[in-house]
N, C-alpha and C positions, 0 to 999 in steps of 0.2 A: 430235863436233858435239852441236848444241843442241838440246834435247828439244821445244821449240815450234815450230820454226820447218822448212820445206823448203831448203836451201840453194840460191841460183840459181847454176845452170850456164851457162855459153857453150859451145850447140849448133853445132857449125857441119860439114855433108855428114855427118851423123850421130854426130858424134864430140863427145862433153861433155866438155869440160876446166875446172878454176879456174885461174883466168888465174895467174900470180905476182904477187906485190906486194911493197914494200915493209916492211923489216921497219923498228917504230916503237917507243918506249920504252910499256913496259906497266908501271904503275904501282900496288900493291895499296892501297887504300884500307881495305879490311875481310876480313879472312880467317878464318873462322870452323871451317873444316873442308874432309875433301877434295872438290875440284872433283866429285866422282862423287856427293857427298852434300849438296849444296849447291845453292840458286839460283846462279848466279852472272850478276853482274848487268853489264855491261859500258859505261862511259860515255865516247862520243867526241864532237868535236867538228868542226864547220865552222864556213868562215869564223873562223878564228883564226888569225892571221899568225904566224911562228916570234916573235915579241917579245910577241905576246898568250898564246902559251901559259901562263904563271905564273895569268894570267886565266883560261883554262880548266881550271886544275887546283883554284883555289878554287870556281869553278862546281860542279865534279865534287864537291868533298866538300860543299859544301852543300846540294845536289841530294839527294844522300847520306844527308845528315843530316836533313833534309826526309824522305823517304822511309820512310825507319826511325824516324822519329814518328808518322808517320800512320798513322791505324787502318781498316786491322786490321794492317797489314805491323809496329808499333810492339811485338804482342805474337810477333813470332817473327822478332826481330831475329836471330837467332843461326841463322836458315834459309838467312842471305842470304850469299852473297861480292859484294863490289866490285870493282872493279879498272875505270881509267881507259886508254886508249891516247891519247898524244898524237899529233893528227896534224895538223900545219902547213899552211896552204892559202896560198895566194899572193896574193889579197886579203882583208883583211878586210871583214865581213858577208856579205849573202846577195841572190841576184837578185830583183829583182821587176819581172817584167814589164810592169806596170801595165794589164793587158787585160781582165782580170775586171770582170764587172758591179758585183761588192761593192767596186771597190778603193778606199781609203784615198786621197785628194787630196792630204792633208799630208804621204803616203810618197812618197819620191822614189823614180821609174824608171829602175833602173840594173842594168848586170849585173857580178856579180861571178866573177873566176874563184877560185873553192874547189874543195877536192879531193874534197866528194862532190856539188859542183852544187848545194848546196842553194836551193829556190826557192819563192817564194811565189805564190800565183795557181796553185796543181795544179786542175788537172779543173775550171778556170775559175770556182773559188773562193780569193778573195783572202787568207783566212786560214788554205788547208789548204797547210800547207809540208811541201816534199817534196824529198827528196834526187830529184838528176837522173842522177847517176852512179853508179846500182844496183851495176855490176859494181866498180868501186871499194869500195863497201862488202864486194863479198861476198869481193873478194879480200885486203882488210885483215884482214878475221873469220879467215878460213880460214888466214891464214899467222902472226897475232899471236897469235888464241885461239881456234883453234876449238871449244872447248868452253864457248862461253856458252849461256847458255839465255833472256836478256832485253840485247836491246841498245837505248843510249838515247842519241840523236842528239843534244845541244843546240847550235844553231845563236845564230849572235853578231850577232843583229839585237834592239832594243829593240822591233820593232814584232810585234804578236800575232799568234802564229801556231803551227801543228803540227799533227801529224799521227800516226793510230795506225796504221800498217803496222811492220814489220819494216826499219829500227827504228824505234821511237816517238820520236818527233821536236818539239821544242818550243825554242821563242826563246827569249831574255830580258827577254821582257816584265820588267812590275813584278811581274804574274801568273805568272812561269815557272815556277814549282815545283808549282801548281796544274793549269795547263798540262798538265805531266810527267806528274803524278798521274792526270788523266784520259785522257790518249792511252795510258799504261800499262794503263789499266784496257781500254781497249780490245784491245791483243796480248796481255796476261799471261791477263787473264780472261774475253776473249771477250767483253766488254760492249757493246752498242752504247747511241748516243747516246739520252738519253732528251727531247731534244728532235725533231722531225724532221727529220731531215738531209736525206730526199728517200728516193722508193721503190726504188733502186739498193742502200741502203743496209738494206734491211727483211728482218729476218728472224728466224726462231725464235732466241731466246737466253735468256740466266738471267732480264733484265730486259725482255724485249719476245716479243709474243705475238700471234696471230688468238683464242686463246682469253679470252673473259668469262664463264666461267662458275667464279663463287665456287668449285666440290667439285674444278673441274679445273685452273685456271688452277696454270703452275708453281709460281706463290712462295706457294699457298693457307695456307700453316702462317705466313706475315705478317701475314696478314690483318687490319685495324683495327687493329693497333697500327704504332710508329712509325713514323704518317700513312702508311702501306703502305693500298694499295685497286687496282682495279680501273681506270685512269683511260687514255680515249681519246686515241689520238695526235692533234692539231690542225695546222694549218699548212697547209694544200692538201687539193683534194678526194684525190688519193691516199692520203693518211695513214689515210682511213675503215677501220675493222676491225682497224686494230692498236692493242695497249694497252701497258701500261708501270705498273710498280708506283707511283710516284708522281709528285706533278705538283709542281716548284718547288721539290723538297728534298731535291736526290742531285745531287753532285759529276759525275756524267754529264750533266746540263741544267744545272747552276748551277755554275760556277767556287766560288760563297761557301759550296756547302753540302758536309760530308761525303759521304761513301760511305753510299748509306741501305744500310737491313737488308738487302735482295736483293741489291747489288751487293756490299757485306762478305761477304756470306754464299759467292756466288761466288768472290770472290778468296781469302778461308780455305781453301775448296773445292780450287781450285786450288796453293794453295801446302802443304796433305796431300798432294794425287798427288802432287805432286815431290818431297816431304824426308819418307821415313820417319820418326817420332822416335826409335826403336832403332837404335842407331849399332853397337851390338856383341853380343854374346851370347856367354856363356861358362860352362860348353861348349858344344862344337860345337848346337846344337839335332839331334832326329831320332838321337842317339848313343845308348847302351846305357852307365851308370855302375853300377859297381857300389859299393857304400855298408856299407864296411867299420866298423872298431874308430872310425877319424879321418870327421867331420862332412864332408858335400862342399856344397860352395857355390855356387849357380849367381848371374848376376851379371848384367845389364843395362847398360849404357852409353845412357841415354834425354840426346837433345835435348829439354829441358823449354822450353816458348813462356814467357811471364812477362806477367800470373801464369799460374805452371804449371797447367795445363787437364787433363793426362794422368793417367790412370786405370788403375790397374797392381792387378793380380787374379792372386798363383798360387793353384795349386789342385795337391792331392793326391790323388789317384783320384777327382777332380772333387768335391772336398771344399775351398771355401776355408781359406786357411791364413795369407796373410797380403797385409796391402793397401797400396798405394799406397808401398811401397821398390822401388829397385832391384836390391836383392838378396835369398837366401833361403837357410838353412842347415841340410841337412837330416840328420838322424843316423838311426843305424842302428835305434835303438830306434822312430821314429815310423814304419816300415816295419810296416805290419800283417799283409802279403803277402809272399811272394817276389817277387816280379812288381808293379810298380805303375808310376804313369804322372804325372809331374810335367808342369806346363802354367804357360804363363804368358800373359794377355792385357795389352794394350798399347793403350789408348783415349783421344786426345784428345775430353773431354767440352767442348770450346767451345762458348758460348752462340752463338757466331757463326752455326752451323749447324743447320739443322730438318730437313731432307731426314730422310724416311725410310730410305733408304739408308746414311745417313751411318755409322753403326757396322759394319754390314754390310760397307761400302768401305773405311774408316779404322782398324781393327780389327787390329792384327798379334799373330799366337798361335803360342806356340812351343814343343813339347814334348822329354820326355828319358824314356827305358826305364829304370826305377831295379829294379836286383839286390840284394835284399836278403841280406847275406854270415851265412852262421850260425858264427857267434861261437865260442868256446869258453868256456865257463862256468868262472868262477873264483870260489872261494869268498871269501865277504868274510860282514864281521863287521858290522851295525848296530844301531846305540843312539839310542835314545831322549832322550839328552841327550849333549852333547859334551865338558860337565864337569859336576862334580855339587859342593853345598855339601856341606858335614857334618851328615850323616843322613838325606841324601836317598839316593832309590835310582831305578837306572835300569833299563831294559829292553833288552837282548842278543839280538838276531836272528841266526842264522847262516843265510846265503843261497848260493842255488844249490847246494846239497849233495846228493846223487840218494843219497848210502848213508847210512851209520850217522854219528852225531856224539858227539863226547866233547869235552868242555870242561875248561877247566884247574882248574876248582873242581869235577870228578868228575860235573856232569849231564851229561845224555844226553839232553835236549830241543831239539828248534829254539829255542824262545825261556827264557832266564833272566830273573831276576831279579835285580840287584846292589846291595850298599849297601857298598862300601868306606870305612874308616873311613879311608884315605889312599890317594894317586896310583895308582893299583893300571894292570897290563897284565895283562887280558887274552884267553885263545887257543883256539882249537877245531880240534878234527881232524876232518876227514871221509873217513871209508874207503869209496871208491868201489865199486860191485857189481863193476868190470873189476879190483877189486884196485889200484885206485892210490888214492894219497892226496894230499890237499892240507890245508894249513894257514892259517888266518887268524890275525891280533889286531889288539887294538884297546886303547889306553890311556884310560883313564879318569880325569882330574885330577880332585882331593878338595881345596875350598879350605875353609878353614876363616871359621867364623863370627864376625861383626863383635863385638869385646864392646861393647855397649852403655850408655852410662852418661846418666843423666840427673838433674837436681835444678831447682828453685827458691830463689829469694831470699825466701820467705816467712816466717813469715804474715803474711797482711795484714791491712786494713782495705780498706771498702769505696770505691773511688774512687780508691786506690792501682795502681801499674804492676804486672802479674804478669809476671815473668821467665823465661820458661822455656830451659834448656839442655840441652845433649847434644853429645857426640863419640861417635869409635868408629869412624865411617864418613865416606862421602863424599856421599849423599843422604840425607837424613831426612824421615819423612813423620808430622805427628801428628795425632793425633785428641781431644778431650775434650769434657768440657760444654758444654751449650748450643752444638752442632752445631758446635765448634774444629775447623778445620782448620787446617795450615799445609805448607811445604817449606821454611821455613827452617829451618836450621839451631838458632838461638836466637831464636825468637820473643817477642814483647812485646807482651801484654795492656793496652790503656790502660782507667782509670776502670774497674776493676774491678766487680762484682758481686757478690751473696751467689748467685747461680745458678751460675756459673761457678767457683764450689768445686767438690773432685771430682779424682776420677784421670784425670792426664791420661795417654796413651801414646804412644810416637815407633818407629815402626819404621827402623831405623837400615839401609843399603845399602852394602855396601862398595864397593870397584876390581872384583872380581871377581862384583858382580849378587849375594853370599848377605846374606842378612838377619837380624836378630834383633829380639828389642822391648824395653822398658824403660818402667816407668812411675814417677811421681812426683803425690804427691798435692799439694794446694793447697789450705790452711785461710784463709778471709777471715770477717773478724768483720763483722759487721752495720753497726759504727759505722762511720761516714764517715771518709775520710778528716781527718787532724789538720790546724788551719792555727794560722796565727798570732793568738792571741784579740787580746791588747793592739792589733796593728793594725787590728784590725777595733771599735776600744772595748767591750774587753768584757775584766773584769780578775780574775783569782783569784790569790789570795791568800794569804799566804806558801806557796810554790812549790818547793822542797818544804815540806810542813807534818805537823806531829804531832796536833795534838787538833782543831782547827780552821781553816776557812777562811773569807775575807771576799769575798764577790763582789759587785764592781758591773759598772752598763753603762751605757751612754749611749743603747742601742737605746728606744723607746719602747712605751708598753703594758704588758699585763701580759709577764712573763718568764717562762720555766720552765728551771730548770737539772734536768740530770740527770745523774748517774756511775754509769759502767758499767766492771765489771773485762775484764780481757783476752779474756776467751771472748764478751763479751759481753752478757754478765746485769748487769741492773741493781741498783745496791746502795744508793742514794740518790735522792730525787725532790723539788725544792721550788717551789712557784712563789713570784716576788715581782716586787718596781720597783722598778728601778734599783739598790737595793743590798739583801744581805742576808748571813747567818750562817750556818755549816753544820756540826754536827760532825762529827767523822769518827775520832775516838778507838777509836771500835769497829772499825774498819777495819784491816786486816792489810797488813803493809807489802807497798809491792806498786806496779805502776805502772800508774794508771787513767787512763780514756777520760773525758770530759764533754761534753754537750753542751748549749748556751745559745742561747736564740732566744725568737722568736715566729714568726705565722703566716706573716710577710714573709721572715724569714730567719732562718737556722741557723748559728753560730759553733760547732767546735771543736777542744777541744785535750787535751795531756795533764795528768795532776796527780801526783806523786811523793808518796808515804805513805811516810814511815819512821821 
């Protein structure tokens, strides 16, 4: 039986019965979970002839899609099951007696033979469409879907109308879906109209009150936000003294508006009252669980809104240990006392609800008593390092030994330091105070150091590129003069300067993370790197030469010729214009470098003296 309404019973002579009804086809439009853990919405049609039932099928699916996309239902689509019952009527349409004072002249007055007797003009209000054969509705639901929570009647008429009873009823007017959402607001969320419908409909509700004091009004937490205030009902004198949260800004007043914040809160609150966000808990809550060597996992099956607003907090002895997770694993070592308490709380932190009682009403807490098993202590060896490189040491510790200790090395202390030169297995013997003994062993792998090789292609002169080369490992880290660093195996330094001469060190790392260093010395002459002098309009000839060289240049102004040896020392120098000669018979045989130029240009080259 549904959780919202009391079924209508036919009582005669003190005996109440539900009249038998015909079985009809029930279609599942959406099923997200068990009937007893969801809000079960059943859509019916009235005024659809047998041939029009496919039209009803389409309208039912269209309304379901609209409903599940409408706020706040759209955040909780998986909290709803949707079904439809195909009930044919003898005639198509709905009855219009045409007797209401506000009747629509364009709407024909007619009587239709429909299964549920849907009719306009209920309570002498033309747009108030309700079923007249309520017994037929009760019987259909009792026979075909007794576990419904919300029944919705779609009336096959294009004229505007609906009602918010059980079932919520709306016609297939162009605003059908919005009419349906409005009418469901009455029956599902207990909302009142925010237009003045008459004193008979006035009551204290989530969106209607006689209280107009800001500190006491039921929607005080929304005041002055989202167009919410304390607005008087108007329309006739009987409206005086009744108040609503918005004016012209809510679906419960105008179909062109969404739910106001107050009505959205009431609707969300109703959803959370009916459906729990926790579907399953393992192990069973309030049970005693012994935690042995194997960890124990505690799980929640959660029904998450979209976006997920569930806050989950796991606590061990009232200390938070995990947040926003559907499971937690507890190990024996986590338990600091023989008996502990594990708890988890689940709370929907939706911003749709601001009521002070929200957390208290909608927090679900589960607890377990945890017993810590006393585990047998097993002797074990721990090492400061799992493997070693040649020349390194490791610290070994014997754990869980309550007696005397004897290592395979001969040591008797709890902790020892070892420096093996090859892979070695170490063992320890623990002689317990009760004459029992245990042994444990550990293997330390020892890896060789990489053979680092390093070189360069020097010597160099200024302006040349320095080529550094290394091998012997898988990773390389270079350091050198002028703050040089590199992680390349063979780095290149372009346009060398004299400040970059010196010792370069590379750290070579092997695949086993062992390291060794190597160094190479780079020599750089202060002379600039040589260029093709002839191509730059400078001629030094003959080259090679023995006694004397001729120097010619097309450069303008006073020129200076400087000759240096391989170490960068000056051995000859001469100033000239255009052309000159220079004796070199006093120089030993060698390769020399020269520089020719003026204030604007410097050219270099090599000279061989043989």
